matplotlib code that plots the C-alpha trace (Angstrom):
import matplotlib.pyplot as plt

x = [-17.1, -19.6, -22.1, -22.1, -22.8, -25.7, -27.1, -26.8, -29.2, -31.5, -35.2, -36.6, -39.5, -42.2, -45.0, -48.3, -50.6, -48.6, -48.8, -45.5, -43.7, -40.7, -38.7, -40.4, -43.9, -42.7, -41.6, -44.8, -47.0, -45.1, -44.2, -40.8, -38.3, -36.8, -33.2, -35.0, -36.1, -32.7, -31.3, -34.3, -32.9, -29.3, -30.1, -33.2, -32.2, -35.8, -36.6, -38.4, -36.0, -37.0, -39.3, -39.4, -37.2, -33.7, -31.1, -30.8, -34.4, -35.5, -39.6, -40.8, -44.0, -46.8, -48.1, -44.5, -44.0, -47.0, -46.5, -43.0, -44.1, -46.8, -44.3, -41.8, -44.4, -44.2, -47.1, -48.3, -51.7, -52.3, -55.8, -58.0, -56.1, -52.4, -53.4, -54.4, -51.9, -49.6, -51.5, -51.5, -47.4, -47.2, -49.4, -49.7, -46.3, -45.0, -45.3, -49.2, -50.4, -51.8, -53.4, -54.7, -56.4, -57.7, -59.6, -60.9, -62.3, -64.3, -65.5, -66.4, -68.5, -70.3, -68.9, -67.3, -68.8, -66.7, -67.6, -66.9, -63.3, -62.5, -60.2, -56.2, -57.2, -55.2, -57.6, -55.8, -56.8, -60.0, -60.0, -57.9, -60.7, -63.1, -61.6, -61.2, -65.1, -66.1, -67.3, -64.9, -64.6, -67.4, -68.5, -68.3, -65.3, -65.0, -62.8, -60.7, -60.3, -59.5, -56.6, -55.1, -55.0, -53.2, -50.8, -50.1, -49.1, -47.0, -45.0, -44.5, -43.1, -45.8, -47.1, -50.5, -50.6, -50.2, -53.9, -52.9, -52.2, -54.6, -57.1, -54.7, -55.6, -59.3, -59.6, -57.3, -59.6, -62.5, -64.4, -67.8, -71.1, -72.5, -68.7, -68.1, -64.1, -61.9, -58.4, -56.8, -54.0, -56.1, -54.1, -56.4, -58.8, -56.8, -57.7, -61.1, -62.0, -60.9, -63.1, -65.8, -64.7, -65.2, -68.7, -68.2, -71.7, -69.5, -66.1, -64.4, -61.0, -58.7, -56.0, -53.7, -52.6, -55.5, -55.2, -54.7, -57.8, -59.7, -58.8, -59.9, -63.5, -64.2, -62.6, -64.8, -67.8, -68.2, -68.4, -71.5, -72.2, -71.4, -68.1, -67.1, -63.5, -61.8, -58.8, -56.6, -53.5, -55.1, -52.8, -53.0, -56.5, -58.4, -61.8, -65.1, -66.2, -69.2, -68.9, -65.9, -65.3, -65.7, -62.1, -59.2, -57.2, -53.9, -50.4, -49.3, -46.3, -42.8, -40.0, -42.1, -40.2, -42.6, -45.9, -46.4, -44.3, -43.8, -47.5, -49.0, -47.0, -49.6, -52.3, -54.7, -54.4, -51.1, -52.5, -49.5, -46.7, -45.9, -44.1, -40.5, -39.6, -38.3, -41.1, -43.8, -45.5, -46.4, -48.0, -50.5, -50.7, -52.2, -54.4, -55.8, -56.6, -58.2, -60.5, -61.8, -65.1, -64.5, -63.5, -62.9, -59.6, -57.2, -54.7, -51.5, -48.5, -45.3, -41.8, -40.4, -37.9, -40.7, -41.0, -37.3, -36.4, -34.5, -36.5, -40.1, -39.5, -41.3, -44.4, -44.4, -44.2, -46.9, -49.1, -48.3, -48.9, -52.3, -53.3, -54.0, -51.4, -52.4, -50.3, -47.3, -47.4, -44.1, -45.6, -44.0, -41.1, -38.5, -35.6, -34.2, -35.7, -39.7, -39.3, -42.7, -44.9, -48.9, -49.7, -53.2, -54.5, -57.6, -59.7, -60.2, -63.8, -64.8, -65.1, -63.5, -60.0, -57.4, -55.1, -51.5, -49.9, -49.1, -49.4, -46.2, -46.6, -43.7, -43.5, -43.8, -47.3, -50.1, -52.5, -55.4, -53.5, -52.4, -56.3, -57.5, -55.0, -55.4, -59.1, -58.5, -56.2, -58.4, -61.5, -59.4, -60.3, -56.5, -55.1, -52.2, -48.7, -49.8, -47.5, -47.0, -43.8, -44.5, -46.4, -45.9, -47.7, -45.5, -46.2, -46.3, -44.5, -41.6, -41.3, -41.0, -37.3, -34.9, -35.3, -39.3, -38.0, -41.4, -40.1, -41.6, -38.5, -36.5, -38.7, -39.9, -36.1, -36.2, -39.4, -38.2, -34.7, -36.7, -38.9, -36.0, -37.2, -40.7, -39.6, -37.3, -39.0, -41.7, -39.7, -37.3, -40.6, -41.6, -38.4, -38.4, -42.2, -41.1, -37.9, -39.7, -42.3, -39.5, -38.0, -41.5, -41.4, -38.4, -38.9, -42.2, -40.6, -39.2, -36.5, -36.3, -34.6, -36.8, -37.4, -37.2, -37.1, -40.8, -42.3, -42.5, -44.7, -44.9, -47.8, -47.8, -49.1, -51.5, -53.0, -53.1, -55.0, -57.5, -56.2, -55.6, -56.6, -53.8, -55.5, -53.2, -54.2, -54.6, -51.8, -53.6, -55.6, -55.9, -55.2, -56.4, -59.4, -62.8, -65.4, -63.9, -60.9, -57.5, -55.2, -51.5, -48.1, -47.2, -50.4, -49.0, -45.8, -46.9, -49.2, -52.5, -55.9, -56.5, -55.4, -56.1, -59.1, -60.3, -63.4, -64.7, -62.6, -62.5, -60.4, -60.7, -60.2, -61.7, -60.2, -62.4, -61.8, -58.9, -57.1, -53.5, -52.0, -48.4, -46.4, -44.3, -42.0, -41.0, -38.4, -39.0, -42.8, -44.6, -47.8, -51.1, -54.3, -57.3, -59.1, -63.1, -64.6, -60.9, -60.2, -63.1, -64.2, -61.2, -59.6, -56.0, -53.9, -51.2, -48.2, -50.0, -50.9, -53.9, -54.0, -57.5, -56.8, -59.4, -60.1, -57.0, -54.6, -54.4, -54.2, -51.8, -49.6, -49.7, -48.6, -45.8, -44.4, -45.0, -43.2, -40.2, -40.2, -40.8, -37.0, -35.2, -33.0, -34.0, -36.2, -36.6, -33.8, -36.9, -37.4, -40.6, -41.4, -42.4, -45.2, -45.8, -42.3, -42.5, -41.7, -43.5, -44.2, -46.5, -48.2, -51.9, -54.3, -53.3, -49.7, -50.2, -51.8, -49.1, -46.3, -48.4, -48.8, -44.6, -44.3, -46.5, -44.5, -41.5, -42.6, -44.1, -40.3, -38.8, -41.0, -40.4, -36.7, -37.1, -39.1, -36.3, -33.6, -35.9, -36.8, -33.1, -31.9, -34.7, -33.7, -30.0, -30.7, -33.1, -30.8, -28.0, -30.4, -31.3, -27.4, -26.7, -29.6, -29.5, -32.8, -31.3, -28.6, -26.3, -28.0, -25.0, -25.1, -28.8, -27.7]
y = [274.5, 271.8, 274.6, 276.2, 273.0, 272.7, 276.0, 275.2, 272.3, 273.3, 273.8, 277.2, 278.0, 279.2, 281.6, 279.3, 278.4, 279.4, 277.4, 275.7, 274.6, 272.7, 273.1, 270.3, 271.9, 275.0, 273.4, 271.6, 274.5, 276.8, 274.2, 274.2, 271.4, 271.7, 273.1, 276.1, 277.0, 276.5, 278.8, 281.7, 281.5, 282.1, 285.1, 287.1, 288.5, 288.9, 285.2, 284.5, 282.9, 279.6, 280.1, 276.3, 273.1, 272.4, 274.2, 271.1, 270.7, 274.5, 275.1, 278.4, 280.5, 279.5, 282.8, 284.8, 282.5, 282.9, 286.8, 286.5, 284.7, 287.1, 290.0, 288.3, 286.8, 283.3, 281.2, 279.6, 277.6, 275.9, 274.1, 273.6, 270.4, 272.0, 274.7, 272.6, 270.2, 272.8, 274.0, 270.4, 269.8, 273.2, 272.6, 268.7, 267.0, 264.3, 261.6, 262.7, 263.4, 259.8, 260.6, 263.8, 262.5, 259.1, 261.9, 263.8, 260.8, 259.9, 263.3, 263.0, 259.9, 261.2, 259.1, 262.3, 265.6, 268.6, 270.6, 270.5, 269.1, 265.2, 264.9, 264.5, 266.6, 269.8, 272.8, 274.0, 270.5, 271.3, 274.5, 272.5, 269.6, 272.4, 273.7, 270.1, 269.4, 272.4, 271.4, 273.2, 270.4, 269.8, 266.2, 267.7, 267.3, 263.1, 264.3, 266.9, 264.2, 261.7, 264.0, 264.6, 260.9, 260.6, 263.4, 261.6, 258.3, 259.8, 262.1, 258.3, 256.5, 256.0, 252.7, 252.6, 250.4, 252.3, 252.8, 250.8, 248.1, 248.2, 248.2, 245.2, 243.0, 243.8, 242.6, 239.3, 238.6, 238.6, 241.3, 242.2, 243.2, 242.1, 240.4, 240.2, 241.2, 241.4, 242.8, 241.6, 244.5, 247.3, 250.1, 253.4, 251.3, 251.8, 248.3, 248.0, 251.3, 250.0, 247.1, 249.5, 251.0, 247.4, 246.8, 245.2, 245.1, 244.1, 245.2, 244.6, 244.9, 244.6, 246.6, 246.4, 250.2, 252.2, 255.5, 253.8, 251.6, 254.9, 256.6, 253.5, 253.3, 257.0, 257.0, 253.6, 255.2, 257.7, 254.8, 253.1, 249.6, 247.7, 248.2, 247.2, 247.3, 246.1, 247.0, 244.3, 242.2, 239.9, 236.9, 236.6, 237.5, 237.5, 239.3, 237.1, 235.9, 234.3, 231.5, 233.2, 235.5, 235.8, 237.6, 238.9, 241.4, 242.2, 243.9, 242.4, 243.8, 244.0, 241.7, 241.6, 239.0, 239.5, 238.2, 235.5, 232.6, 231.1, 231.7, 230.6, 227.5, 225.2, 227.3, 225.4, 228.0, 226.4, 223.7, 223.7, 223.9, 225.9, 229.4, 230.1, 233.0, 234.7, 233.9, 236.1, 236.8, 233.0, 233.1, 236.0, 233.9, 230.8, 233.2, 234.9, 231.4, 230.3, 233.4, 232.4, 230.6, 227.6, 228.8, 232.2, 233.9, 235.9, 238.2, 239.1, 241.5, 240.2, 241.2, 239.4, 237.3, 235.3, 233.6, 231.8, 232.4, 228.8, 228.9, 229.2, 226.4, 223.6, 225.7, 226.8, 223.2, 222.3, 225.1, 224.1, 220.3, 221.6, 223.3, 226.4, 228.9, 229.3, 232.3, 234.3, 237.9, 240.4, 243.9, 246.4, 248.4, 250.8, 248.8, 245.9, 243.1, 243.5, 244.0, 242.8, 239.9, 238.9, 235.6, 234.2, 231.6, 229.9, 227.7, 224.4, 223.1, 220.0, 217.1, 219.9, 219.0, 221.5, 222.7, 221.0, 223.7, 227.4, 230.7, 233.1, 236.7, 239.0, 242.5, 243.5, 242.2, 245.0, 244.5, 244.2, 241.3, 239.4, 239.7, 238.1, 235.3, 234.7, 234.4, 231.9, 229.8, 230.1, 228.8, 225.7, 227.2, 228.3, 225.8, 223.6, 224.6, 228.2, 230.8, 234.6, 236.7, 237.7, 234.6, 231.0, 227.8, 225.4, 222.0, 221.9, 218.6, 220.8, 223.3, 221.0, 220.6, 221.5, 225.3, 225.7, 228.9, 230.7, 233.7, 234.2, 235.8, 232.7, 230.5, 233.3, 233.2, 228.8, 228.8, 231.4, 229.3, 225.9, 227.5, 228.4, 226.1, 227.6, 231.1, 231.6, 231.7, 233.7, 236.5, 236.4, 236.8, 239.8, 241.3, 241.4, 242.8, 245.6, 246.2, 246.6, 248.6, 251.1, 251.1, 251.9, 255.0, 256.0, 256.2, 258.1, 261.5, 264.0, 266.4, 269.8, 273.2, 275.7, 278.4, 281.0, 281.5, 280.6, 283.1, 281.8, 283.0, 281.7, 280.5, 283.2, 285.2, 282.9, 283.1, 286.7, 286.5, 284.2, 281.4, 279.4, 279.1, 278.2, 276.7, 275.6, 273.3, 274.2, 273.3, 271.9, 269.2, 266.4, 263.5, 260.5, 260.9, 262.0, 261.2, 263.1, 261.1, 263.1, 263.1, 262.9, 263.6, 260.1, 259.1, 261.1, 259.7, 256.2, 256.8, 255.5, 256.6, 258.9, 256.9, 260.1, 261.1, 264.1, 266.4, 269.9, 272.7, 276.2, 276.6, 273.0, 272.4, 269.6, 268.0, 268.2, 266.2, 268.5, 269.5, 269.4, 268.5, 269.1, 268.9, 271.7, 270.7, 267.2, 267.3, 264.9, 264.4, 263.6, 265.8, 264.3, 265.2, 264.5, 262.0, 262.0, 259.4, 258.9, 261.2, 263.5, 265.0, 264.3, 267.2, 268.3, 267.4, 269.1, 270.2, 270.1, 272.7, 272.5, 274.3, 274.6, 275.2, 277.3, 277.6, 277.4, 275.8, 271.8, 270.2, 267.6, 270.3, 272.2, 269.2, 268.5, 271.9, 271.5, 267.7, 269.8, 272.3, 269.9, 268.2, 271.5, 272.6, 276.2, 276.3, 278.4, 278.1, 276.3, 273.9, 274.8, 275.0, 278.7, 277.9, 281.3, 281.5, 278.0, 278.9, 277.3, 278.1, 280.2, 277.9, 277.5, 274.9, 272.7, 273.3, 272.3, 268.9, 267.8, 268.6, 266.9, 263.9, 263.8, 264.1, 261.2, 259.0, 259.5, 259.0, 255.6, 255.0, 255.9, 253.3, 250.7, 251.4, 250.8, 248.0, 246.4, 246.9, 244.8, 242.1, 241.7, 241.3, 238.8, 237.1, 237.0, 235.8, 233.0, 232.0, 231.7, 229.7, 227.2, 226.7, 225.7, 223.5, 222.1, 223.4, 225.3, 224.1, 225.8, 225.5, 224.0, 221.2, 220.4, 219.7]
z = [257.2, 258.4, 259.8, 256.3, 254.3, 257.3, 256.6, 252.8, 252.8, 255.5, 255.1, 254.3, 255.9, 253.5, 255.2, 256.2, 253.4, 250.5, 247.7, 246.4, 242.9, 242.4, 239.3, 237.4, 238.2, 236.6, 233.7, 233.3, 233.7, 231.6, 228.6, 229.0, 229.6, 233.1, 232.1, 230.9, 234.3, 235.9, 233.0, 233.9, 237.5, 236.3, 233.6, 235.3, 238.9, 239.2, 239.6, 242.4, 245.2, 247.0, 249.8, 251.0, 250.2, 250.3, 248.3, 246.6, 245.9, 246.1, 246.4, 245.2, 245.7, 243.0, 243.2, 242.7, 239.6, 238.1, 238.4, 237.0, 234.0, 233.4, 233.3, 231.0, 228.8, 229.6, 229.4, 232.8, 232.9, 236.2, 236.7, 240.0, 241.0, 240.6, 242.5, 245.2, 245.2, 245.5, 248.6, 250.0, 249.6, 251.6, 254.3, 254.9, 255.6, 253.2, 255.6, 256.0, 252.7, 252.3, 255.6, 254.5, 251.3, 253.3, 255.6, 252.3, 250.9, 254.2, 254.1, 250.6, 250.8, 253.9, 256.8, 258.8, 259.0, 257.4, 260.8, 263.5, 263.2, 263.8, 267.0, 265.3, 262.3, 262.0, 261.6, 258.2, 256.7, 257.1, 255.3, 252.3, 252.5, 252.2, 248.9, 247.6, 248.2, 246.5, 243.1, 240.9, 238.1, 235.6, 237.2, 240.8, 243.4, 242.9, 239.4, 241.6, 244.3, 241.8, 240.2, 243.7, 244.5, 241.2, 242.0, 245.3, 243.5, 240.9, 243.3, 245.2, 242.3, 240.4, 242.0, 240.5, 237.1, 234.1, 232.7, 229.4, 231.2, 233.9, 230.5, 228.8, 232.0, 232.3, 228.5, 229.1, 232.2, 229.9, 232.4, 230.6, 231.6, 235.2, 235.8, 239.5, 240.0, 243.0, 243.6, 246.9, 246.8, 245.4, 246.6, 245.7, 243.3, 240.0, 238.5, 239.9, 238.5, 235.1, 235.6, 236.3, 232.9, 231.1, 232.5, 235.8, 237.6, 241.0, 242.3, 245.3, 246.8, 250.0, 250.9, 253.9, 253.9, 255.7, 253.8, 250.5, 251.5, 252.3, 249.3, 246.9, 248.9, 247.9, 244.3, 243.7, 245.6, 242.7, 239.9, 238.6, 240.0, 243.8, 245.3, 248.4, 250.0, 252.9, 254.9, 255.9, 254.7, 252.1, 252.7, 256.1, 256.8, 253.4, 253.6, 253.4, 250.1, 248.4, 245.7, 244.2, 241.5, 237.5, 237.6, 239.7, 239.0, 241.1, 241.2, 244.4, 246.7, 244.8, 246.5, 250.0, 252.2, 255.2, 253.4, 256.2, 255.0, 258.6, 259.8, 256.6, 256.0, 256.4, 254.6, 252.0, 249.5, 248.7, 246.4, 244.1, 246.3, 249.5, 248.8, 249.9, 251.9, 248.7, 246.6, 247.9, 244.1, 243.8, 247.2, 245.6, 242.5, 244.6, 246.5, 243.5, 242.2, 245.6, 244.8, 241.5, 240.8, 238.4, 235.0, 236.2, 235.3, 237.2, 235.5, 238.0, 237.2, 238.1, 237.7, 235.0, 237.1, 238.7, 235.5, 235.7, 239.4, 240.6, 243.8, 242.2, 239.6, 241.6, 242.1, 237.8, 237.3, 239.4, 238.0, 234.5, 235.1, 236.4, 233.4, 235.8, 234.4, 230.6, 229.5, 230.2, 228.3, 228.5, 229.4, 226.5, 228.3, 227.0, 227.9, 225.6, 228.0, 229.4, 233.0, 234.0, 232.9, 233.1, 234.0, 233.2, 235.8, 235.0, 237.8, 236.2, 235.7, 237.3, 234.1, 231.9, 230.6, 231.1, 228.5, 227.7, 226.2, 227.4, 225.4, 225.5, 223.9, 223.5, 224.1, 220.3, 220.0, 220.1, 223.5, 220.9, 218.7, 222.2, 223.3, 220.3, 220.2, 223.7, 223.5, 220.6, 222.6, 225.9, 223.5, 222.2, 218.5, 217.8, 215.7, 216.8, 215.4, 214.5, 215.6, 215.2, 215.0, 218.4, 220.0, 220.3, 222.1, 224.1, 225.2, 228.7, 228.6, 227.0, 229.7, 232.4, 232.4, 235.1, 234.8, 233.9, 232.3, 231.4, 229.8, 226.6, 224.8, 225.3, 223.7, 220.9, 219.9, 219.9, 217.9, 215.3, 215.0, 214.4, 211.8, 209.2, 206.5, 206.5, 207.2, 204.7, 201.4, 202.4, 203.9, 200.6, 198.9, 200.7, 200.5, 196.6, 196.4, 198.7, 196.6, 193.3, 195.1, 196.2, 192.4, 191.2, 194.0, 193.2, 189.2, 189.6, 190.9, 188.3, 189.6, 187.7, 188.3, 189.0, 186.4, 189.0, 192.9, 194.5, 196.8, 200.2, 203.1, 206.8, 209.2, 210.9, 207.7, 206.8, 210.3, 210.0, 206.7, 208.0, 205.7, 208.9, 212.5, 215.0, 218.7, 221.6, 224.1, 227.7, 229.2, 232.3, 230.2, 232.4, 230.0, 232.7, 233.9, 232.1, 229.1, 226.6, 224.4, 224.1, 221.6, 223.3, 222.0, 222.4, 220.5, 217.7, 217.8, 218.1, 215.2, 217.4, 218.5, 221.0, 224.1, 226.8, 228.6, 229.9, 230.8, 229.7, 230.6, 229.4, 226.3, 225.4, 221.8, 219.9, 216.4, 213.1, 210.1, 208.0, 211.4, 211.2, 215.0, 215.6, 219.0, 219.6, 222.3, 221.0, 217.7, 215.4, 216.5, 213.5, 212.3, 211.6, 209.7, 211.3, 208.9, 208.9, 211.4, 213.1, 215.8, 215.1, 218.4, 220.2, 222.6, 221.8, 224.9, 226.6, 224.4, 221.0, 218.5, 216.0, 212.6, 210.8, 207.1, 205.5, 201.8, 199.4, 202.4, 201.6, 204.9, 203.6, 202.2, 205.7, 207.4, 205.1, 206.1, 209.8, 209.7, 208.0, 210.5, 213.2, 212.3, 211.8, 214.3, 214.4, 217.8, 220.4, 223.4, 225.6, 222.8, 221.6, 217.8, 216.6, 214.6, 213.1, 211.6, 210.0, 206.1, 203.3, 199.8, 198.2, 196.0, 194.4, 195.4, 192.7, 193.5, 196.9, 196.4, 193.9, 196.2, 198.9, 196.5, 195.7, 199.4, 200.3, 197.8, 199.3, 202.9, 201.4, 200.0, 203.2, 204.8, 202.3, 203.0, 206.6, 205.8, 203.3, 206.0, 208.8, 206.3, 205.1, 208.7, 209.4, 206.6, 207.4, 210.9, 209.6, 207.3, 209.7, 212.1, 209.2, 208.2, 211.8, 212.4, 209.0, 207.9, 205.0, 202.8, 200.1, 196.7, 195.1, 197.2, 196.0, 192.9]

ax = plt.figure().add_subplot(projection="3d")
ax.plot(x, y, z, "-o")
ax.set_aspect("equal")
plt.show()
């Protein structure tokens, strides 16, 4: 039995140079969910057999899967980065993929000649490197190389800071034209690349992993401005610096117990206390502070526990007393509590008084609002006592208790509880106004029985008749690199502007005013009508469909029909929306606009009812707090 189990989990041996795909890769490239791939393997006897991997994580030949999809009418779209990455997976062992990409980075910036081969570098790597360096992408090999580095990062757990968080950090640091920026733990250079996009004049970084350092060097070399990177442990052997940097961005190693506690015990950087061995993150905070010029800002991404761990309370207290730690912001996450915080530390200027308050921002705040509040706070123009629903300012003396707990969620809850007398009346007025609006909208609709059954048509009929154009985004469209804004499924779901970026690729679809966009793989994803000046010119991202109405079809009416279909259970087995089968009434343009107006009023009423429920909950919560604290009294006791 042991031998049978061993055979079952043994690795298959693929033919040399064969590009490989895992089940998740197949799902992504065919636009289905992963369970659909498992169903294909069970239902179709001719589905390709695994050629590599283990029985629990099989890998398939890319060419065989592509041919099978063509034979069975399944979509399959793979870009240059996808194809090359599968070749890398097949020909380079997992433990050496970072080394391979570092080697390609050296070739890319001209540190090494492509041929003859470098000693110690296998010959197949040279062939692969040639494929990467061919200018297949619109912006040349640099773009393709950046995508391969991103794939490596994602495959190893996504250690790079998400682009939206990186942009937020750059905004909080005040990076602008000509700023000098440093990252002492730069990885592949993601934070520094964001600093360049914010206009930084010079960026530099240090990274102890030599392969990641080489990738950062190559990626930053393709960006405008001056960049320099150094390899080495930034805590033990910091790179030489000049007069200090305008800004420091850092995502330090997570829970690193071997950061150098013993040999760095007397280091002059620990001006606010020697960090315990378990508080390596506080060593990085003080190191970042030492890199700044006077008045410079450092934004450090830290685990949320750093803000409250007992072992770090002395250093937290000293940072507050010195006026160095100015803000703690929760990073939005999918869980019930924030898993990471952003600390903003400022190096004091000689002769300038330091702040005596700490800004705390909860995860419910929008990043743009948080930046505006922070800038007002940092400049001293934020009135004392002013607070918002997701941010508050706390006097540092009130934080210097036994815990020195800096978690925003804790203090925001206390702030809400202490403001019951001020919050209760405006909440009550807002709730009354919302109820009145809902009553008005309800009375604005008249329900009548139809005189006869309304004729119906389908979107497929409208497309065939030329009344609507149907466009689908290429599945291989990137959303993380390039100059063209990209509308994504998440943008649609969160009702926000295009957040992705891509470059020009064959088949790219650009949105125009009046176009209707809907996700074809996410149930309940809202539709969007592209408004004039808002989203025009943005590219259509993966898993999105675009319908372009011609004469006689109202965009809002079409969007309503798609929204109903997106909520309906009648999707294909793969979870995709069969857009051509969507049924809608055959109405004149005047009737379509009337129906759209009624649907719009219903959506407004639906939103108002959600607001009413939320306001009612807040009102009850504030009322309970007020009664307990004595800020509110029953009406009969006031007589």
